KENU-338863 format. One record per residue: x negated, z negated, y negated of N, C-alpha, C in turn; residue in three letters. Coordinates in nm, 3 decimals, padded with zeros to 5 digits. Atoms other than C-alpha are relative to their C-alpha. Example, Ala and Ser with C-alpha at 12.3 -4.5 7.8 and 13.67 -1.06 7.14 Angstrom:
2
     npx     npz     npy    capx    capz    capy     cpx     cpz     cpy   r
 -00.089  00.000  00.119 -01.230 -00.780  00.450 -00.090  00.000 -00.120 ALA
  00.082  00.006  00.119 -01.367 -00.714  00.106  00.077 -00.073 -00.109 SER
***
This chain:
272
     npx     npz     npy    capx    capz    capy     cpx     cpz     cpy   r
 -00.047  00.005  00.145 -00.006 -00.009 -00.013 -00.079  00.050 -00.143 MET
  00.044 -00.036  00.121 -00.102  00.111 -00.366 -00.029 -00.144 -00.081 ALA
 -00.008  00.116  00.095 -00.218 -00.168 -00.562  00.055  00.017 -00.155 LYS
 -00.105 -00.028  00.133 -00.003 -00.282 -00.845 -00.097 -00.028 -00.124 ARG
  00.048 -00.011  00.168 -00.107 -00.159 -01.196  00.077 -00.164 -00.104 PRO
  00.025  00.069  00.097 -00.066 -00.394 -01.478  00.148  00.035 -00.047 ASP
 -00.156 -00.040  00.041  00.313 -00.414 -01.595 -00.021  00.064 -00.139 ILE
  00.052 -00.052  00.128  00.188 -00.428 -01.963 -00.044  00.154 -00.029 ASN
  00.107 -00.143  00.040 -00.025 -00.099 -01.918  00.127  00.101  00.011 GLU
 -00.119 -00.099 -00.008  00.301  00.059 -01.740  00.057  00.037 -00.146 LEU
 -00.089 -00.008  00.089  00.515 -00.032 -02.022 -00.070  00.086 -00.118 LYS
  00.057 -00.050  00.118  00.253  00.091 -02.302  00.017  00.180  00.080 ASN
  00.011 -00.109 -00.110  00.258  00.431 -02.032  00.152  00.058 -00.067 ILE
 -00.106 -00.047  00.074  00.591  00.439 -02.140  00.025 -00.003 -00.089 ALA
 -00.027 -00.069  00.121  00.605  00.411 -02.457 -00.082  00.112 -00.046 LYS
  00.047 -00.122  00.038  00.380  00.694 -02.513  00.032  00.138  00.069 GLN
 -00.054 -00.085 -00.043  00.577  00.892 -02.283  00.110  00.031 -00.071 VAL
 -00.125 -00.030  00.120  00.885  00.836 -02.511 -00.025  00.063 -00.107 ARG
  00.050 -00.076  00.122  00.690  00.931 -02.796 -00.016  00.136  00.031 ARG
  00.042 -00.143 -00.028  00.580  01.255 -02.633  00.105  00.098  00.005 ASP
 -00.107 -00.036 -00.028  00.896  01.336 -02.516  00.101  00.033 -00.146 ILE
 -00.055  00.004  00.125  01.057  01.287 -02.865 -00.096  00.108 -00.101 LEU
  00.149 -00.075  00.066  00.740  01.506 -03.023  00.044  00.141  00.016 THR
  00.018 -00.163 -00.020  00.753  01.802 -02.807  00.138  00.066 -00.049 MET
 -00.104 -00.010 -00.002  01.141  01.789 -02.830  00.003  00.071 -00.153 LEU
 -00.003 -00.023  00.144  01.098  01.795 -03.226 -00.033  00.168  00.005 THR
  00.090 -00.157  00.036  00.839  02.115 -03.209  00.081  00.053  00.031 GLU
 -00.044 -00.145 -00.075  01.067  02.287 -02.970  00.152  00.052 -00.068 ALA
 -00.120 -00.053  00.089  01.375  02.289 -03.175  00.133 -00.021  00.102 GLY
 -00.160  00.015 -00.171  01.600  02.222 -02.813 -00.083 -00.068  00.076 SER
  00.040  00.075 -00.170  01.579  02.041 -02.486  00.120 -00.110 -00.042 GLY
 -00.087  00.109 -00.016  01.752  01.762 -02.369 -00.060 -00.154 -00.021 HIS
  00.006  00.108  00.014  01.665  01.437 -02.479  00.084 -00.117  00.043 THR
 -00.039  00.108 -00.034  01.898  01.167 -02.368 -00.021 -00.012  00.160 GLY
  00.022  00.040 -00.165  01.879  01.207 -01.993 -00.184  00.027  00.037 GLY
  00.123  00.020 -00.025  01.494  01.252 -02.050 -00.057 -00.152 -00.009 SER
  00.064  00.158  00.091  01.420  00.897 -02.253  00.083 -00.041  00.105 LEU
 -00.060  00.129 -00.113  01.635  00.708 -01.964 -00.050  00.030  00.147 SER
  00.089 -00.020 -00.095  01.404  00.838 -01.675 -00.104 -00.012 -00.045 ALA
  00.208  00.017  00.017  01.072  00.741 -01.834 -00.033 -00.099  00.104 VAL
  00.091  00.133 -00.055  01.010  00.413 -01.647  00.035  00.021  00.154 GLU
  00.012 -00.082 -00.116  01.100  00.616 -01.313 -00.106  00.059  00.026 ILE
  00.158 -00.073  00.004  00.821  00.871 -01.363 -00.126 -00.115 -00.021 LEU
  00.104  00.048  00.011  00.603  00.637 -01.453 -00.056 -00.110  00.082 VAL
  00.046  00.056 -00.118  00.628  00.413 -01.183 -00.039  00.087  00.114 ALA
  00.028 -00.097 -00.056  00.617  00.701 -00.973 -00.144  00.032  00.014 LEU
  00.130 -00.048  00.050  00.326  00.864 -01.125 -00.192 -00.071 -00.034 TYR
  00.136  00.125  00.010  00.088  00.544 -01.178  00.031 -00.106  00.080 PHE
  00.031  00.089 -00.151  00.174  00.381 -00.845  00.030  00.021  00.095 TYR
 -00.039 -00.069 -00.147  00.366  00.550 -00.570 -00.021  00.079  00.045 LYS
  00.031 -00.117 -00.032  00.287  00.880 -00.566 -00.161  00.045  00.034 LEU
  00.144 -00.053 -00.045 -00.012  01.004 -00.358 -00.035  00.131 -00.072 ARG
  00.064 -00.147  00.048 -00.185  01.266 -00.550 -00.115  00.016 -00.057 ILE
  00.152 -00.018  00.084 -00.473  01.407 -00.729  00.040  00.081 -00.121 ASP
  00.016 -00.092  00.118 -00.452  01.552 -01.063 -00.067  00.082 -00.014 PRO
  00.096 -00.111  00.052 -00.749  01.742 -01.060 -00.009  00.092  00.142 LYS
 -00.024 -00.108 -00.087 -00.639  01.917 -00.722  00.175 -00.016  00.029 ASN
 -00.058 -00.012 -00.057 -00.311  01.997 -00.732  00.167  00.008  00.100 PRO
 -00.027 -00.035 -00.164 -00.203  02.125 -00.411 -00.056 -00.076  00.088 LYS
  00.087  00.132 -00.153 -00.405  01.855 -00.188  00.108  00.020  00.105 TRP
 -00.079 -00.019 -00.121 -00.270  01.879  00.147  00.085 -00.113  00.025 ASP
 -00.009  00.112 -00.044 -00.234  01.540  00.189  00.105 -00.077 -00.083 ALA
 -00.082  00.045  00.116 -00.010  01.478 -00.162  00.143 -00.019  00.078 ARG
 -00.131 -00.013  00.007  00.318  01.345 -00.172  00.093  00.065 -00.083 ASP
 -00.022 -00.140  00.055  00.562  01.584 -00.331  00.168 -00.074 -00.054 ILE
 -00.146  00.044  00.092  00.854  01.502 -00.632  00.015  00.103 -00.045 PHE
 -00.153 -00.075  00.016  01.171  01.701 -00.677  00.052 -00.014 -00.106 VAL
 -00.109  00.069  00.120  01.312  01.697 -00.998  00.140  00.082  00.010 LEU
 -00.113 -00.055 -00.053  01.678  01.791 -00.908  00.067  00.012 -00.153 SER
 -00.119 -00.039  00.170  01.840  01.735 -01.285 -00.131  00.046 -00.098 LYS
  00.097 -00.079  00.054  01.590  01.994 -01.439  00.005  00.016 -00.129 GLY
 -00.014  00.023  00.109  01.735  01.998 -01.732 -00.089 -00.137 -00.113 HIS
  00.068  00.115  00.029  01.513  01.634 -01.800 -00.127  00.046  00.029 ALA
  00.127 -00.008 -00.046  01.165  01.810 -01.728 -00.080 -00.051 -00.134 CYS
  00.069  00.043  00.154  01.042  01.690 -02.112 -00.101 -00.116  00.100 PRO
  00.089  00.119 -00.053  00.969  01.347 -01.921 -00.107  00.017  00.100 VAL
  00.110 -00.031 -00.165  00.835  01.532 -01.588 -00.117  00.044 -00.083 VAL
  00.097 -00.129  00.033  00.636  01.754 -01.827 -00.129 -00.106 -00.101 TYR
  00.095  00.148  00.106  00.475  01.384 -02.088 -00.063 -00.050  00.162 ALA
  00.046  00.099 -00.069  00.421  01.228 -01.746 -00.097  00.062  00.086 THR
  00.116 -00.052 -00.072  00.201  01.472 -01.578 -00.085  00.013 -00.134 LEU
  00.065  00.027  00.096  00.036  01.495 -01.917 -00.076 -00.085  00.002 ALA
  00.063  00.101 -00.003 -00.029  01.175 -01.944 -00.116 -00.059  00.137 GLU
  00.031  00.054 -00.079 -00.120  01.125 -01.621 -00.178  00.112  00.059 ARG
  00.140 -00.098 -00.008 -00.424  01.456 -01.636  00.019  00.097  00.088 GLY
 -00.022 -00.113 -00.054 -00.240  01.700 -01.473 -00.062  00.171 -00.071 PHE
  00.069 -00.042  00.094 -00.336  01.892 -01.816  00.035 -00.014 -00.111 PHE
 -00.001  00.076  00.140 -00.355  01.864 -02.158  00.057 -00.036 -00.071 PRO
 -00.076  00.021  00.051 -00.171  01.675 -02.369  00.068  00.095 -00.119 ARG
 -00.010 -00.052  00.118 -00.168  01.899 -02.666  00.122  00.143  00.046 GLU
 -00.059 -00.134 -00.060  00.005  02.191 -02.415  00.146 -00.055 -00.037 GLU
 -00.127  00.036 -00.014  00.299  01.960 -02.451  00.113  00.060 -00.106 LEU
 -00.071 -00.110  00.103  00.380  02.141 -02.778  00.040  00.108  00.018 MET
 -00.011 -00.129 -00.026  00.416  02.478 -02.659  00.140 -00.015  00.121 THR
 -00.090  00.000 -00.112  00.727  02.363 -02.458  00.150  00.070 -00.075 LEU
 -00.118 -00.135  00.022  01.038  02.633 -02.455 -00.044  00.099 -00.104 ARG
  00.047 -00.065  00.122  00.821  02.842 -02.707 -00.018  00.135  00.087 LYS
  00.055 -00.117 -00.028  00.754  03.228 -02.611 -00.133 -00.018  00.076 PHE
  00.131 -00.014 -00.073  00.487  03.275 -02.329 -00.059 -00.151  00.076 GLY
  00.048  00.118 -00.019  00.475  02.913 -02.290  00.046 -00.006  00.183 SER
 -00.005  00.021 -00.162  00.432  02.761 -01.868  00.130 -00.102  00.000 ARG
 -00.114  00.094  00.029  00.651  02.472 -02.039  00.129 -00.001  00.031 LEU
 -00.139 -00.085  00.008  01.010  02.635 -01.983  00.088 -00.138 -00.055 GLN
 -00.148  00.117  00.052  01.337  02.451 -02.074  00.053 -00.082  00.139 GLY
 -00.047  00.044 -00.135  01.389  02.367 -01.679 -00.134  00.025  00.105 HIS
  00.103  00.035 -00.060  01.097  02.245 -01.443 -00.018  00.153  00.056 ALA
  00.053 -00.093 -00.029  00.887  02.516 -01.377 -00.087  00.032  00.126 PHE
  00.107  00.005 -00.109  00.675  02.614 -01.035 -00.156  00.008 -00.091 ILE
  00.144 -00.029  00.041  00.377  02.740 -01.251 -00.069 -00.109 -00.072 GLY
  00.063  00.102  00.088  00.319  02.400 -01.428 -00.107 -00.071  00.122 VAL
  00.062  00.095 -00.105  00.051  02.181 -01.247  00.102 -00.090  00.004 PRO
 -00.099  00.163 -00.041  00.231  01.898 -01.054  00.173  00.046  00.002 GLY
 -00.140 -00.016 -00.025  00.579  02.096 -01.059  00.033  00.057  00.153 ILE
 -00.067 -00.058 -00.115  00.672  02.141 -00.695  00.135  00.094  00.016 GLU
 -00.098 -00.093  00.023  00.984  02.329 -00.748  00.075  00.018 -00.108 ALA
 -00.091 -00.002  00.144  01.160  02.518 -01.020  00.154 -00.059  00.033 SER
 -00.145  00.057 -00.004  01.510  02.388 -01.138  00.065  00.103 -00.063 SER
 -00.107 -00.133  00.074  01.805  02.568 -01.305  00.102 -00.080  00.037 GLY
 -00.151  00.068 -00.023  02.154  02.517 -01.138 -00.002 -00.189  00.024 SER
 -00.014  00.148 -00.091  02.225  02.136 -01.064  00.071  00.003  00.111 LEU
 -00.087 -00.014 -00.146  02.283  02.026 -00.724 -00.101  00.058  00.091 GLY
  00.069 -00.059 -00.076  01.979  02.197 -00.553 -00.105 -00.085  00.039 GLN
  00.157  00.091 -00.018  01.672  01.931 -00.595 -00.001 -00.052  00.155 GLY
  00.020  00.078 -00.145  01.760  01.716 -00.256  00.020  00.100  00.120 LEU
  00.020 -00.088 -00.105  01.809  02.028 -00.040 -00.125  00.029 -00.008 SER
  00.140 -00.066 -00.001  01.490  02.135 -00.127 -00.090 -00.157  00.039 ILE
  00.042  00.112 -00.059  01.385  01.792 -00.095 -00.051 -00.021  00.158 ALA
 -00.021 -00.006 -00.148  01.501  01.801  00.263 -00.138  00.083  00.051 ASN
  00.103 -00.087 -00.053  01.281  02.102  00.314 -00.127 -00.018  00.039 GLY
  00.121  00.049  00.014  00.978  01.966  00.197 -00.047 -00.088  00.133 PHE
  00.000  00.057 -00.103  01.022  01.664  00.423  00.024  00.004  00.154 ALA
  00.022 -00.091 -00.110  01.133  01.856  00.717 -00.123  00.020  00.074 LEU
  00.139 -00.090 -00.022  00.858  02.054  00.745 -00.141 -00.110  00.041 ALA
  00.086  00.120  00.040  00.641  01.718  00.660  00.026 -00.022  00.191 ALA
 -00.015  00.064 -00.150  00.791  01.569  01.024 -00.060  00.130  00.085 LYS
  00.008 -00.127 -00.124  00.762  01.905  01.231 -00.165  00.053 -00.033 MET
  00.080  00.004  00.017  00.433  01.901  01.094 -00.098 -00.075  00.055 ASP
  00.089  00.108 -00.067  00.298  01.563  01.197 -00.062 -00.039 -00.166 LYS
  00.023  00.017  00.126  00.245  01.506  00.806  00.052 -00.172 -00.011 LYS
 -00.088  00.100  00.068  00.238  01.153  00.675  00.032  00.007 -00.159 ASP
  00.024 -00.040  00.138  00.369  01.275  00.338  00.150 -00.066 -00.016 ARG
 -00.069  00.060  00.025  00.626  01.106  00.139  00.111  00.145 -00.106 ARG
 -00.048 -00.109  00.082  00.914  01.326 -00.053  00.107 -00.077 -00.084 VAL
 -00.144  00.058  00.047  01.122  01.215 -00.355  00.048  00.063 -00.079 TYR
 -00.124 -00.115  00.096  01.402  01.388 -00.544  00.069 -00.101 -00.135 CYS
 -00.012  00.049  00.099  01.497  01.276 -00.911  00.160  00.073  00.030 LEU
 -00.133 -00.106  00.025  01.929  01.358 -00.939  00.030 -00.086 -00.138 ILE
 -00.067  00.031  00.102  02.155  01.306 -01.233  00.128 -00.102  00.086 GLY
 -00.132  00.011 -00.051  02.454  01.087 -01.196  00.147  00.102 -00.003 ASP
 -00.135 -00.100  00.037  02.728  01.372 -01.338 -00.095  00.115  00.067 GLY
  00.025 -00.059 -00.120  02.505  01.584 -01.084  00.062 -00.001  00.108 GLU
 -00.062  00.016 -00.099  02.646  01.414 -00.791  00.122  00.049  00.017 THR
 -00.064 -00.137 -00.008  02.932  01.621 -00.881  00.033  00.088  00.076 GLN
  00.041 -00.132 -00.085  02.809  01.867 -00.733  00.040  00.014  00.172 GLU
 -00.005 -00.060 -00.154  02.900  01.962 -00.351 -00.138 -00.009  00.070 GLY
  00.154 -00.024 -00.079  02.562  02.053 -00.262 -00.113 -00.130  00.055 GLN
  00.021  00.162 -00.005  02.464  01.707 -00.321 -00.036 -00.062  00.104 ILE
 -00.012  00.122 -00.118  02.630  01.551 -00.035  00.002  00.072  00.121 TRP
  00.065 -00.110 -00.129  02.552  01.858  00.188 -00.098 -00.044  00.049 GLU
  00.140  00.051 -00.033  02.238  01.753  00.137 -00.035 -00.126  00.071 ALA
  00.002  00.168  00.012  02.292  01.364  00.163 -00.004  00.044  00.152 ALA
 -00.024  00.025 -00.206  02.435  01.432  00.542 -00.113  00.079  00.072 MET
  00.095 -00.028 -00.110  02.170  01.662  00.633 -00.147 -00.096 -00.008 THR
  00.165  00.110  00.048  01.870  01.369  00.506  00.023 -00.088  00.139 SER
 -00.016  00.108 -00.055  02.079  01.153  00.705  00.046  00.053  00.147 SER
 -00.049 -00.085 -00.138  02.188  01.398  01.028 -00.165 -00.002  00.029 HIS
  00.139 -00.004 -00.078  01.766  01.430  01.048 -00.089 -00.103  00.012 HIS
  00.048  00.151  00.070  01.686  01.097  00.956 -00.138  00.035 -00.046 LYS
  00.073 -00.056  00.115  01.489  01.194  00.705 -00.086 -00.129 -00.026 LEU
  00.075  00.095  00.057  01.278  00.873  00.654 -00.041  00.000 -00.121 ASP
  00.117 -00.037  00.096  01.033  01.028  00.441  00.065  00.038 -00.154 ASN
 -00.081 -00.086  00.115  01.303  01.118  00.161  00.032 -00.125 -00.091 VAL
 -00.062  00.100  00.071  01.390  00.903 -00.077  00.025  00.072 -00.166 CYS
 -00.109 -00.044  00.111  01.650  01.003 -00.370 -00.022 -00.108 -00.121 ALA
 -00.036  00.097  00.137  01.668  00.821 -00.696  00.118  00.053 -00.113 ILE
 -00.098 -00.077  00.074  01.967  00.865 -00.904 -00.044 -00.094 -00.155 LEU
  00.053  00.033  00.113  01.885  00.811 -01.270  00.151  00.009 -00.047 ASP
 -00.132  00.041  00.017  02.265  00.630 -01.324  00.015 -00.063 -00.134 PHE
 -00.037  00.045  00.138  02.318  00.665 -01.704  00.105  00.025 -00.053 ASN
 -00.178  00.023 -00.014  02.697  00.672 -01.677  00.029  00.093 -00.112 LYS
 -00.025 -00.108  00.059  02.654  01.005 -01.907 -00.022  00.127  00.023 LEU
  00.010 -00.122 -00.050  02.702  01.354 -01.879  00.059  00.086 -00.142 GLN
  00.043 -00.083  00.149  02.687  01.650 -02.175  00.160 -00.039 -00.096 ILE
 -00.122  00.014  00.088  03.111  01.592 -02.227  00.061 -00.115 -00.035 GLU
 -00.067  00.133  00.013  03.125  01.201 -02.220 -00.021 -00.071  00.099 GLY
  00.006  00.071 -00.120  03.148  00.911 -01.961  00.022  00.100  00.093 PHE
  00.000 -00.054 -00.124  03.096  01.067 -01.632  00.108 -00.047  00.077 VAL
 -00.086  00.044 -00.054  03.372  00.845 -01.505  00.159  00.025 -00.091 GLU
 -00.112 -00.033  00.047  03.592  00.967 -01.734  00.032  00.200  00.031 ASN
 -00.056 -00.142 -00.006  03.563  01.354 -01.648 -00.027  00.019  00.161 ILE
 -00.038  00.061 -00.107  03.487  01.268 -01.271 -00.048 -00.046  00.101 LYS
  00.024  00.165 -00.065  03.485  00.908 -01.106 -00.100  00.060  00.112 ALA
  00.079 -00.031 -00.140  03.194  00.930 -00.849 -00.071 -00.172  00.073 ILE
  00.015  00.128 -00.073  03.209  00.548 -00.816  00.112 -00.019  00.119 GLN
  00.130  00.148 -00.024  03.175  00.327 -00.569 -00.107  00.067  00.056 PRO
  00.084 -00.056  00.005  02.857  00.490 -00.590 -00.088 -00.052  00.129 VAL
  00.083  00.072 -00.136  02.629  00.263 -00.334  00.065  00.008  00.176 ALA
 -00.078 -00.015 -00.083  02.913  00.283 -00.096  00.000  00.093  00.070 GLN
 -00.011 -00.184 -00.010  02.945  00.666 -00.106 -00.130 -00.012  00.066 LYS
  00.088 -00.008 -00.035  02.573  00.657 -00.037 -00.018 -00.050  00.152 TRP
 -00.001  00.059 -00.128  02.595  00.422  00.241  00.077  00.050  00.114 GLY
 -00.041 -00.039 -00.091  02.860  00.571  00.409 -00.059  00.161  00.067 ALA
  00.041 -00.096  00.005  02.663  00.883  00.418 -00.074 -00.008  00.072 PHE
  00.099  00.062 -00.099  02.389  00.688  00.646 -00.100  00.010 -00.086 GLY
  00.131 -00.012  00.054  02.171  00.646  00.377 -00.036 -00.151 -00.079 TRP
  00.042  00.140  00.079  01.988  00.298  00.302  00.004  00.054 -00.206 ASN
 -00.036 -00.006  00.164  02.074  00.205 -00.073 -00.092 -00.107 -00.070 THR
  00.048  00.138  00.085  01.899 -00.024 -00.296  00.013  00.049 -00.177 ILE
 -00.065 -00.021  00.156  02.033 -00.083 -00.659 -00.097 -00.101 -00.102 GLU
  00.082  00.119  00.090  01.827 -00.210 -00.956  00.022  00.074 -00.141 ILE
 -00.011 -00.008  00.158  01.757 -00.222 -01.362 -00.127  00.171  00.023 ASP
  00.121 -00.065 -00.012  01.579  00.139 -01.365 -00.061  00.046 -00.129 GLY
  00.065 -00.001  00.119  01.402  00.038 -01.667 -00.108 -00.136  00.003 HIS
  00.085  00.153 -00.061  01.229 -00.260 -01.459 -00.078  00.076  00.055 ASP
  00.131 -00.030 -00.099  00.893 -00.125 -01.349 -00.059 -00.060  00.112 VAL
  00.045  00.089 -00.114  00.829 -00.417 -01.144  00.123  00.060  00.114 ALA
 -00.098 -00.022 -00.082  01.195 -00.341 -00.982 -00.036  00.102  00.070 ALA
 -00.033 -00.152 -00.005  01.124  00.030 -00.978 -00.140 -00.035  00.138 LEU
  00.060  00.008 -00.044  00.782 -00.067 -00.796  00.051 -00.043  00.157 MET
 -00.057  00.063 -00.145  00.975 -00.283 -00.514  00.028  00.058  00.071 ASP
 -00.113 -00.149 -00.144  01.228 -00.016 -00.430 -00.053  00.074  00.065 ALA
  00.098 -00.060 -00.057  00.961  00.201 -00.389 -00.059 -00.037  00.110 PHE
  00.084  00.057 -00.144  00.759 -00.015 -00.142  00.092 -00.004  00.114 ASP
 -00.052  00.037 -00.091  01.070 -00.130 -00.002  00.112  00.158  00.056 GLU
 -00.019 -00.172 -00.053  01.193  00.260  00.079 -00.073  00.022  00.099 ALA
  00.117 -00.074 -00.087  00.867  00.343  00.283  00.069 -00.078  00.096 GLU
 -00.009  00.081 -00.161  00.941  00.040  00.517  00.129  00.033  00.046 LYS
 -00.137 -00.048 -00.131  01.258  00.201  00.646  00.014  00.118  00.070 VAL
  00.046 -00.106 -00.059  01.267  00.395  00.902  00.147  00.062  00.072 LYS
 -00.138 -00.066 -00.061  01.536  00.645  01.085  00.110  00.032 -00.123 GLN
 -00.154  00.043  00.095  01.762  00.637  00.773 -00.085  00.124 -00.136 LYS
  00.056 -00.005  00.111  01.676  00.800  00.389  00.053 -00.094 -00.075 PRO
 -00.048  00.094  00.117  01.713  00.607  00.084  00.009  00.027 -00.109 THR
 -00.018 -00.051  00.166  01.856  00.633 -00.283 -00.021 -00.135 -00.031 ILE
  00.014  00.107  00.102  01.745  00.412 -00.561  00.114  00.052 -00.078 ILE
 -00.114  00.017  00.112  02.070  00.379 -00.757 -00.090 -00.103 -00.129 ILE
  00.062  00.058  00.080  01.861  00.287 -01.085  00.031  00.008 -00.130 ALA
 -00.092 -00.040  00.114  02.098  00.221 -01.388 -00.094 -00.023 -00.110 HIS
  00.073  00.042  00.102  01.960  00.300 -01.676  00.100  00.070 -00.127 THR
 -00.043 -00.008  00.104  02.054  00.362 -02.056 -00.040  00.155 -00.066 ILE
  00.038 -00.140  00.044  02.078  00.734 -02.167 -00.048  00.002 -00.153 LYS
  00.095  00.029  00.100  01.828  00.770 -02.428 -00.047 -00.143 -00.083 GLY
  00.064  00.075  00.022  01.692  00.472 -02.396 -00.125 -00.001 -00.084 LYS
  00.063  00.044  00.102  01.478  00.319 -02.667 -00.041  00.019 -00.139 GLY
 -00.039 -00.049  00.123  01.580  00.506 -02.936  00.155 -00.082 -00.088 VAL
 -00.118  00.018  00.017  01.872  00.329 -03.086  00.116  00.032 -00.060 SER
 -00.103 -00.098 -00.001  02.081  00.595 -03.255 -00.011  00.111  00.121 PHE
 -00.049 -00.122 -00.096  02.051  00.818 -02.925  00.044 -00.069  00.106 ILE
 -00.042  00.059 -00.083  02.121  00.526 -02.712  00.136  00.010  00.039 GLU
 -00.120 -00.064 -00.001  02.440  00.596 -02.528  00.124  00.121 -00.063 ASN
 -00.105 -00.120  00.117  02.557  00.882 -02.734 -00.033  00.112  00.085 LYS
  00.004 -00.110 -00.112  02.646  01.179 -02.481 -00.011  00.092 -00.095 ALA
  00.028 -00.106  00.094  02.622  01.399 -02.818 -00.143  00.069 -00.025 GLU
  00.140 -00.014  00.005  02.256  01.361 -02.767 -00.099  00.087  00.154 TRP
  00.038 -00.018 -00.158  02.207  01.487 -02.389 -00.061  00.155 -00.025 HIS
  00.040 -00.121 -00.023  02.132  01.882 -02.509 -00.062  00.044 -00.117 GLY
  00.023 -00.015  00.161  02.036  01.824 -02.870 -00.169 -00.067 -00.011 ILE
  00.158  00.042 -00.025  01.619  01.773 -02.970  00.054 -00.091 -00.142 ALA
 -00.021  00.127  00.129  01.594  01.524 -03.273 -00.093  00.088 -00.110 PRO
  00.086 -00.041  00.115  01.484  01.672 -03.625 -00.079 -00.089 -00.030 LYS
  00.112  00.083  00.087  01.197  01.580 -03.844  00.022 -00.109 -00.036 LYS
 -00.063  00.126  00.005  01.358  01.280 -03.955  00.022 -00.068  00.074 GLN
 -00.028  00.075 -00.122  01.490  01.153 -03.655 -00.130 -00.027  00.066 ASP
  00.131  00.050 -00.073  01.155  01.182 -03.517 -00.070 -00.103 -00.085 LEU
  00.050  00.138  00.054  01.020  00.941 -03.774  00.060 -00.092  00.067 GLU
 -00.013  00.108 -00.005  01.242  00.720 -03.756  00.032 -00.064  00.167 LYS
 -00.019  00.063 -00.082  01.221  00.708 -03.409 -00.125 -00.021  00.060 ALA
  00.177  00.040  00.013  00.842  00.694 -03.382 -00.024 -00.169 -00.042 LEU
  00.005  00.122  00.001  00.890  00.372 -03.587  00.092 -00.090  00.089 LYS
 -00.087  00.089 -00.090  01.124  00.223 -03.355 -00.123 -00.040  00.085 GLU
  00.078 -00.025 -00.132  00.892  00.302 -03.081 -00.125 -00.066 -00.009 LEU
  00.109  00.010  00.000  00.578  00.152 -03.239 -00.022 -00.182  00.048 GLU
***
């Protein structure tokens, strides 16, 4: 088991990732703010603690795999990858610009990105493919997949959930970024998904429910998931959309818009 990093160090990394997300989105003039900010601690705990990876060798054969299913939240992944050393931080400022590999949804041409994304609902199926291949090849590989709560209104998520369970893919760990909001408002008002833990449990998954902004709880959950055998695990991470910036938090309108310069200045002051 990996040595635990200092909690304060992880919190400082999370703050820097938030600054980078806001700055790159402001520079781009478009993109998805709320759902990127809600997943920061999840990505930091994965990339700075749990994932077995080598930034200098992104295609290292013994690496673990991370799949971003809620692909519009790619700014949080790009910012985390840059912080982890997969590519220079300066490249973040090319987000969504013509010719940039940092596209508006996760793009496999970026070092560290394992699968391109676009339409929601597909990532868990891709994760299953990676995990099943690892089993067949007798590789000690774990596969992590971040999905959104609004995304679980997609039927393919549940087909994939059945597949994971049927094949006893205990090397699959899904993380639900449960921030309760989607583009048009509260998830429960648009198409209710509760009871979440009971549904995943009924589909044959081990379920862990935590505060998705508590990095210690996230590390514990990832460790616990690794010990579970014969079934996949989902970590239901309760988060706040737009976490860290008061005027963005819990506002559905910030799902798919970028900060303006005056918003950025105000947000960065809050994050000092």
